[in-house]
C-alpha positions in Angstrom: -15.6 13.5 8.6 -18.8 12.0 6.8 -18.9 8.5 5.5 -19.3 8.0 1.8 -21.3 4.7 0.6 -19.6 2.2 -1.8 -21.3 -0.7 -3.4 -19.4 -4.0 -3.3 -19.1 -5.5 -6.9 -16.9 -8.2 -6.8 -14.7 -10.0 -4.4 -12.1 -12.5 -5.1 -9.3 -14.7 -3.5 -5.8 -14.0 -4.7 -4.4 -16.4 -2.5 -5.2 -18.3 0.5 -5.2 -15.5 3.0 -5.3 -12.3 0.5 -8.6 -10.8 -1.1 -9.4 -8.4 -3.5 -12.3 -5.9 -3.3 -14.2 -3.9 -6.0 -16.2 -1.0 -4.9 -18.4 1.6 -6.5 -18.9 4.7 -5.5 -17.8 8.5 -5.1 -13.8 8.4 -5.3 -13.1 12.0 -6.0 -11.4 12.5 -2.6 -8.8 10.2 -3.5 -6.0 12.3 -5.4 -2.6 10.4 -5.1 -1.4 6.9 -5.0 -0.4 5.9 -1.1 -3.8 7.2 0.2 -5.9 4.7 2.0 -9.8 4.5 2.8 -10.9 3.6 6.5 -13.9 1.0 6.2 -16.7 0.9 9.0 -18.1 -2.7 9.3 -21.2 -3.5 11.4 -20.9 -4.7 14.7 -17.2 -3.4 15.1 -16.0 -0.4 16.9 -12.8 0.4 15.3 -12.7 1.0 11.4 -10.3 -1.2 9.2 -7.6 1.0 7.2 -7.0 -0.4 3.9 -4.6 1.3 1.3 -5.9 2.0 -2.1 -4.9 -0.4 -4.7 -6.4 0.9 -8.0 -8.6 3.6 -9.1 -10.4 3.5 -12.6 -14.1 5.1 -13.6 -15.5 5.3 -10.1 -14.3 1.7 -9.1 -12.1 1.3 -6.3 -9.9 -1.7 -5.9 -8.7 -2.7 -2.1 -6.5 -5.6 -1.0 -6.5 -7.2 2.1 -5.3 -10.0 4.3 -7.5 -12.0 6.7 -5.9 -11.4 9.9 -8.7 -11.1 12.6 -12.6 -10.6 13.1 -12.6 -7.3 10.9 -11.1 -8.8 7.6 -13.0 -11.9 8.3 -16.3 -10.3 8.4 -15.3 -8.3 5.3 -14.4 -11.8 3.5 -17.9 -12.7 4.1 -19.5 -9.5 2.2 -21.2 -10.4 -1.0 -22.0 -8.3 -4.6 -24.6 -5.5 -3.4 -23.6 -5.2 0.1 -23.2 -1.4 0.9 -20.2 -0.3 2.9 -19.3 3.2 4.4 -15.9 4.5 3.9 -13.8 7.6 4.8 -11.7 8.1 1.8 -8.8 10.2 0.6 -7.0 9.9 3.9 -3.5 10.3 4.4 -0.8 12.2 2.3 0.0 9.7 -0.4 3.1 9.4 -2.6 4.5 12.6 -4.4 5.2 11.6 -8.0 7.2 14.5 -8.5 10.3 12.9 -6.9 10.4 9.8 -9.0 13.2 11.1 -11.3 14.3 9.2 -14.4 14.0 5.8 -13.0 12.0 4.9 -10.2 12.0 1.7 -8.0 9.0 0.3 -6.4 9.5 -2.2 -3.2 6.6 -3.7 -1.8 6.2 -6.6 0.6 3.5 -8.6 1.1 0.3 -6.8 1.5 2.4 -3.6 1.0 2.2 -4.3 -2.6 -1.3 -3.1 -3.3 -0.6 0.7 -2.8 2.6 0.6 -5.5 0.3 -0.7 -8.2 -1.8 2.7 -8.5 1.6 4.4 -8.0 3.0 2.4 -10.7 0.3 3.0 -13.3 0.4 6.9 -12.6 4.3 6.5 -13.4 3.7 4.5 -16.4 0.9 7.2 -17.7 3.9 9.7 -17.5 6.0 7.6 -19.6 8.5 6.7 -17.0 10.2 3.2 -16.9 9.5 1.7 -13.6 11.2 -1.1 -11.8 9.1 -3.0 -9.1 10.8 -5.6 -6.7 8.1 -7.6 -4.9 8.8 -9.6 -1.8 6.8 -12.7 -0.5 7.5 -15.6 1.7 6.8 -18.3 -0.3 5.5 -18.9 -4.2 2.0 -19.5 -2.7 1.7 -16.0 -1.2 2.7 -14.3 -4.8 0.0 -12.0 -5.8 -0.5 -9.3 -8.8 2.8 -9.9 -10.1 1.2 -10.1 -13.6 -0.8 -7.0 -13.1 2.4 -4.9 -12.7 3.9 -6.4 -15.8 0.9 -5.6 -17.7 1.7 -1.9 -16.8 4.8 -2.0 -18.5 6.8 -2.3 -15.3 10.1 -4.4 -14.8 9.0 -7.1 -12.1 11.5 -8.7 -9.9 9.9 -11.1 -7.4 11.9 -12.2 -4.2 10.6 -15.0 -1.9 12.4 -16.1 1.4 12.5 -19.7 0.8 13.5 -19.4 -2.8 10.3 -20.8 -4.0 10.2 -18.4 -6.9 12.1 -15.6 -8.2 15.4 -14.2 -6.5 15.8 -16.4 -3.2 15.9 -14.1 -0.1 14.5 -10.6 0.8 13.6 -7.5 -1.4 17.1 -6.1 -0.6 18.8 -9.2 -2.4 16.8 -8.3 -5.3 17.5 -4.6 -6.0 18.6 -3.2 -9.5 22.0 -1.7 -10.4 20.6 1.6 -11.0 17.4 3.6 -9.6 16.5 7.3 -9.0 14.1 7.3 -6.2 12.5 4.4 -3.9 8.9 4.0 -2.9 8.4 1.8 -0.5 5.5 -0.1 1.5 5.8 -3.0 3.8 6.2 -4.3 7.3 8.6 -2.0 9.4 11.5 -4.6 9.3 11.5 -4.4 5.6 11.4 -0.8 5.5 14.3 -0.5 7.9 16.4 -2.9 5.8 15.6 -0.9 2.7 16.4 2.4 4.4 19.7 1.3 5.1 20.8 -0.3 2.1 19.5 2.3 -0.4 21.7 5.6 -1.4 18.9 7.5 -3.3 15.8 9.1 -1.7 13.1 7.3 -0.6 9.1 7.5 0.1 8.4 5.1 2.7 5.0 4.4 3.6 4.3 3.0 7.5 1.6 0.9 9.0 0.4 2.0 12.5 -2.5 0.7 14.4 -5.4 3.8 14.1 -8.4 4.9 16.0 -10.1 7.6 14.0 -8.0 7.4 10.8 -7.9 11.1 10.0 -5.8 12.9 13.1 -8.1 13.5 15.7 -7.1 11.1 18.0 -3.4 11.0 17.9 -3.0 7.4 18.3 -0.8 6.8 15.3 2.0 9.7 16.1 5.6 8.7 15.7 8.8 10.8 16.2 10.6 12.2 13.1 13.4 14.8 13.3 10.9 17.6 12.6 8.9 16.5 15.8 5.7 14.0 16.0 3.8 13.1 12.9 0.5 11.3 12.6 0.8 8.2 10.2 -3.0 9.0 9.2 -2.6 12.7 8.4 0.9 13.7 8.1 1.8 10.1 7.1 1.7 7.3 6.1 4.3 8.4 3.6 7.3 9.7 5.2 10.5 11.0 3.6 14.0 9.3 4.0 15.4 11.9 5.6 13.1 12.5 8.3 12.6 9.2 9.4 13.9 8.1 12.9 13.8 4.7 13.9 12.8 3.3 17.2 15.2 0.9 18.7 
């Protein structure tokens, strides 16, 4: 696969450790919410996979959390810098599964890919509920952006400093037709056990190539092994096998 060169337009801090990037470039390879891109950062061997948060008129929005050398280097980039990306990776979310009242559940930096999904579902005229989970009020981001799309938004914080006290599973609405979910694996497992409808779960795994060649992110499902970067990152509830 060949890199597509994007130009950094803006970068801003959403919280103390979470940043938003807006990049200009060829976004034609991105066809579904829930797909991701793989950034090449000078001086680092492995690329950094980031989920697509938004897409509008050739402007790509990405959100990331400072966790190591790669994201620290990314945070130092400035408008005008050029960033090589592999785009349109992964399978993404299937909007045809949404039903009449889709529910979106995101935890921490699992929130971003759900934003473009919410946008597309609202464009189809569907009512969308979103439950966004964070540890504390200081970590909340994109609540207003989801509300601006016309979503019914509930925030849950573990320490109770904002919204519902507890986890996302403590803030589920009474009715929903299908669940779209993204976040840390313990959260995904808890949601899996709690819901009774179909669900689309986006998983995170350490990746090497990001497009299925190295097999480094394979996981076992009821139909055999699947690569999170290629056949995933979105798996359907009925095919998931949890590792003990």
